[in-house]
VMD Tcl script that draws the C-alpha trace (Angstrom):
set ca {
  {13.92 14.97 31.39}
  {17.00 12.77 31.68}
  {19.93 14.55 29.87}
  {23.01 12.40 28.93}
  {26.49 13.10 27.41}
  {27.31 10.03 25.66}
  {30.97 10.44 26.77}
  {29.93 10.19 30.36}
  {28.23 6.72 30.45}
  {29.29 3.34 29.33}
  {28.83 2.17 25.71}
  {26.72 -0.67 26.89}
  {24.30 1.46 28.70}
  {24.22 4.11 25.83}
  {23.66 1.26 23.35}
  {20.48 0.22 25.49}
  {19.20 3.76 25.45}
  {19.76 4.24 21.73}
  {18.10 0.92 20.71}
  {15.18 1.37 23.30}
  {14.31 4.80 22.08}
  {15.21 5.00 18.45}
  {12.50 2.38 17.40}
  {10.92 0.60 15.52}
  {13.58 -0.06 13.24}
  {13.26 -2.03 9.97}
  {15.27 -5.21 9.72}
  {17.77 -5.99 6.83}
  {18.03 -9.85 6.86}
  {21.28 -9.85 4.80}
  {22.58 -12.83 2.93}
  {26.32 -12.60 1.90}
  {29.05 -14.97 0.61}
  {32.84 -15.13 1.41}
  {35.53 -15.74 -1.24}
  {35.28 -19.57 -0.63}
  {31.66 -19.52 -1.33}
  {30.45 -20.21 2.28}
  {27.05 -18.33 2.67}
  {26.10 -16.16 5.64}
  {22.61 -14.90 6.94}
  {22.22 -12.39 9.43}
  {19.69 -9.72 10.62}
  {20.72 -6.14 11.19}
  {18.21 -3.43 12.66}
  {20.65 -0.51 11.85}
  {19.06 -0.39 8.39}
  {17.02 1.73 6.04}
  {16.58 3.05 2.40}
  {18.17 6.42 1.53}
  {17.46 6.96 -2.05}
  {15.57 5.87 -5.14}
  {17.66 7.16 -7.87}
  {19.92 5.30 -7.74}
  {18.16 2.90 -5.11}
  {20.40 3.04 -2.18}
  {20.16 0.93 1.05}
  {22.42 1.09 3.95}
  {22.88 -1.33 6.86}
  {25.66 -1.26 9.59}
  {27.12 -4.54 10.99}
  {28.52 -2.56 13.98}
  {31.21 -3.92 15.97}
  {30.01 -5.88 19.09}
  {29.74 -3.76 22.21}
  {30.57 -6.89 24.19}
  {34.17 -7.86 23.00}
  {34.75 -5.46 19.95}
  {34.58 -8.37 17.40}
  {33.35 -7.95 13.91}
  {30.61 -9.84 12.19}
  {30.82 -12.44 9.54}
  {28.67 -10.34 7.11}
  {30.97 -7.44 7.40}
  {33.99 -9.51 6.41}
  {32.16 -11.12 3.71}
  {30.92 -7.96 1.84}
  {34.63 -6.79 1.97}
  {35.63 -10.13 0.22}
  {32.62 -10.14 -2.13}
  {30.91 -6.77 -2.29}
  {27.54 -8.10 -3.11}
  {24.53 -8.81 -0.82}
  {20.86 -9.62 -0.78}
  {18.73 -7.71 1.77}
  {15.70 -9.65 2.54}
  {12.60 -8.22 4.23}
  {11.39 -9.98 7.40}
  {7.58 -10.49 7.85}
  {5.84 -12.01 10.81}
  {5.65 -15.53 9.57}
  {9.47 -15.69 9.63}
  {10.41 -13.46 12.62}
  {11.32 -16.49 14.97}
  {13.62 -17.97 12.05}
  {15.10 -14.69 11.58}
  {15.80 -14.55 15.43}
  {17.39 -17.85 15.42}
  {19.67 -16.73 12.43}
  {21.16 -14.06 14.59}
  {22.92 -16.57 16.66}
  {26.57 -16.32 16.69}
  {27.56 -19.42 14.76}
  {30.99 -20.16 13.90}
  {32.30 -18.86 10.52}
  {31.20 -21.28 7.54}
  {28.08 -22.16 9.21}
  {25.17 -21.53 6.96}
  {22.29 -19.78 8.84}
  {19.92 -20.72 6.12}
  {20.18 -24.32 7.20}
  {20.24 -23.48 10.92}
  {17.05 -21.45 10.52}
  {15.30 -23.54 8.19}
  {15.00 -21.10 5.41}
  {15.11 -21.70 1.67}
  {17.91 -20.49 -0.41}
  {16.67 -19.12 -3.66}
  {19.26 -18.41 -6.49}
  {19.88 -14.52 -6.99}
  {20.06 -13.50 -10.72}
  {22.81 -10.84 -10.68}
  {24.67 -11.42 -7.55}
  {26.37 -14.39 -6.02}
  {24.64 -14.60 -2.50}
  {21.25 -16.37 -2.44}
  {17.98 -14.66 -1.30}
  {15.27 -16.12 1.07}
  {12.54 -17.83 -0.74}
  {10.06 -17.17 2.17}
  {10.84 -13.40 2.15}
  {8.18 -11.15 0.93}
  {10.65 -8.89 -0.69}
  {14.22 -9.10 -1.53}
  {16.82 -6.74 -3.07}
  {19.88 -7.93 -4.89}
  {22.73 -5.29 -4.28}
  {26.19 -4.47 -5.15}
  {28.08 -2.82 -2.28}
  {29.28 0.60 -3.35}
  {31.31 1.29 -0.22}
  {31.90 0.26 3.37}
  {32.39 3.28 5.65}
  {33.85 2.54 9.23}
  {33.48 4.95 12.06}
  {35.96 3.64 14.61}
  {37.77 0.61 15.94}
  {35.99 0.37 19.26}
  {33.16 -1.81 20.27}
  {29.89 -0.45 18.97}
  {31.49 1.37 16.20}
  {29.33 1.63 12.95}
  {30.33 0.20 9.70}
  {28.03 1.55 7.06}
  {27.48 -0.84 4.05}
  {26.27 1.38 1.32}
  {24.36 -0.88 -1.26}
  {22.80 -0.06 -4.58}
  {19.92 -2.31 -5.54}
  {20.42 -3.88 -8.97}
  {17.30 -6.17 -8.92}
  {14.25 -6.24 -6.70}
  {11.98 -9.15 -6.03}
  {8.39 -8.74 -4.54}
  {5.92 -11.50 -3.97}
  {2.59 -10.98 -5.83}
  {0.49 -11.58 -2.70}
  {1.78 -8.45 -0.96}
  {0.20 -6.04 -3.63}
  {-3.16 -4.57 -3.21}
  {-5.82 -3.75 -5.77}
  {-4.29 -0.44 -6.49}
  {-1.05 -2.02 -7.44}
  {1.01 -0.64 -4.43}
  {2.23 -2.81 -1.64}
  {-0.33 -3.24 0.91}
  {1.07 -2.93 4.44}
  {-1.34 -5.42 5.86}
  {-0.46 -8.05 3.44}
  {3.28 -7.43 3.84}
  {2.89 -8.02 7.78}
  {6.28 -6.45 8.28}
  {8.11 -6.90 11.67}
  {10.41 -4.23 13.16}
  {13.07 -4.22 16.02}
  {12.63 -2.52 19.40}
  {14.86 -2.53 22.36}
  {15.99 -5.45 24.30}
  {14.04 -8.62 23.26}
  {11.21 -6.73 21.99}
  {9.80 -6.56 18.22}
  {6.72 -5.01 16.96}
  {4.23 -6.11 14.10}
  {3.23 -3.64 11.44}
  {-0.48 -4.96 11.21}
  {-3.84 -4.81 12.93}
  {-4.50 -1.63 15.03}
  {-0.74 -0.78 14.88}
  {-1.48 0.51 11.36}
  {-3.15 3.84 10.68}
  {-3.31 6.29 7.97}
  {-2.33 10.16 8.00}
  {-3.12 12.11 4.94}
  {0.17 13.73 3.54}
  {0.23 17.39 3.71}
  {-1.63 19.07 0.95}
  {0.37 20.20 -2.31}
  {-1.45 23.43 -1.70}
  {-0.17 24.47 1.78}
  {-2.28 23.63 4.71}
  {-3.48 26.70 6.78}
  {-1.23 25.30 9.71}
  {-1.83 25.24 13.47}
  {-0.98 28.88 13.93}
  {-4.13 29.98 12.03}
  {-6.54 27.82 14.20}
  {-8.68 30.05 16.56}
  {-7.30 30.40 19.83}
  {-10.44 28.93 21.32}
  {-9.80 25.73 19.39}
  {-6.03 25.62 19.67}
  {-6.25 25.80 23.50}
  {-9.15 23.06 23.83}
  {-8.75 20.76 26.67}
  {-10.13 17.91 24.63}
  {-8.10 18.13 21.29}
  {-4.72 16.75 21.18}
  {-1.77 17.87 19.34}
  {-2.44 15.20 16.72}
  {-6.05 16.49 16.39}
  {-4.82 20.02 15.94}
  {-2.11 18.86 13.28}
  {-4.98 17.25 11.09}
  {-7.09 20.53 11.45}
  {-4.08 22.49 10.43}
  {-3.86 20.32 7.29}
  {-6.88 21.79 5.41}
  {-6.53 24.43 2.65}
  {-9.19 26.64 3.97}
  {-11.65 26.99 6.85}
  {-15.47 26.38 6.11}
  {-17.34 29.42 5.14}
  {-20.02 31.19 7.39}
  {-22.67 29.74 4.91}
  {-21.28 26.19 5.36}
  {-21.23 26.59 9.24}
  {-24.79 27.79 9.33}
  {-25.98 25.01 7.22}
  {-24.37 22.38 9.54}
  {-25.93 24.03 12.43}
  {-29.36 22.31 11.24}
  {-27.80 18.86 12.01}
  {-29.96 16.91 14.78}
  {-26.82 16.48 16.88}
  {-25.80 20.16 16.75}
  {-29.48 21.25 17.49}
  {-29.76 18.86 20.51}
  {-26.55 19.91 21.88}
  {-27.35 23.63 21.56}
  {-30.72 22.97 23.30}
  {-29.21 20.82 26.35}
  {-26.45 23.31 27.01}
  {-28.19 26.42 26.26}
  {-27.31 28.00 29.58}
  {-23.86 26.39 29.94}
  {-21.32 27.66 27.46}
  {-18.30 25.87 28.92}
  {-20.21 22.40 28.90}
  {-21.47 23.20 25.20}
  {-17.92 23.81 24.06}
  {-16.57 20.78 25.85}
  {-19.17 18.31 24.24}
  {-18.83 20.16 20.88}
  {-15.04 19.45 20.94}
  {-15.52 15.90 22.08}
  {-17.83 15.23 19.09}
  {-15.49 17.09 16.70}
  {-12.56 14.97 18.13}
  {-14.58 11.72 17.19}
  {-15.33 12.97 13.61}
  {-11.91 13.99 13.19}
  {-10.31 10.83 14.31}
  {-12.60 9.01 11.72}
  {-10.85 10.93 9.17}
  {-13.35 13.91 8.37}
  {-11.50 17.14 8.92}
  {-13.87 19.19 7.05}
  {-16.90 18.24 9.03}
  {-14.69 18.65 12.29}
  {-14.18 22.37 11.40}
  {-17.91 22.67 10.74}
  {-18.55 21.42 14.45}
  {-15.94 23.33 16.12}
  {-16.99 26.67 14.44}
  {-20.52 26.35 15.95}
  {-21.53 29.41 17.88}
  {-23.08 29.22 21.33}
}
mol new
graphics top color blue
foreach p $ca { graphics top sphere $p radius 0.5 }
foreach p [lrange $ca 0 end-1] q [lrange $ca 1 end] { graphics top cylinder $p $q radius 0.2 }
display resetview
């Protein structure tokens, strides 16, 4: 384990470690405007949602580590306390990256990046027409955390109007992550795409409390096959199957064949039993996985 005191290494090196490890980070593609009406568009990965009543988003145009300069977006929200936070999807990630170029003040990154300005309804800065979701916000507060390079400037925003493209919704009326096709920031030049095999589901913990890993029998908890994730899924059931359910499942052809094949080898039986349960568990069937794991030799 590499242990570091932030005060004992350079800010540049610490910055790279933080961004490399605290990832992926969602991207706020923020459009702002100065007091003279000049539009600025810039992405920030120091960003997230922090509440829904009221709806609060926060992003941080931190001081540049390189030369301690501040970003135009920060100057703009101090002059005109409004911003549109646009969400970035894979179709526009290269244009988003281009917009991060440090152009001179007054240059419109919408034009440079080839993105389309869409008039906002309740705030002055425009939103990105191509973005799958955009949030018109008033800036509630700007909180600085220092005057040195790398210091954060938290821009606390309240959403006063939200826009979502119809095509990102699924049949259940919720936003479909596959249709959203969002991207997120990693360290260095790396990004990740929230689509394909990168997306997976984990059922939320039960409203009635799950049994917990501590209540899993020792021979299962100490398995050489099952992972911590597998144990977490097993611990998220409300109750363990009854003896009657376990005995009924013993009649399944796979279990009968396994018991016959390894009738003189308990260690191999348990190993293959756990492998079978792991496969079933990772296909989302925790109840059946429990019935497999509790089979008697």
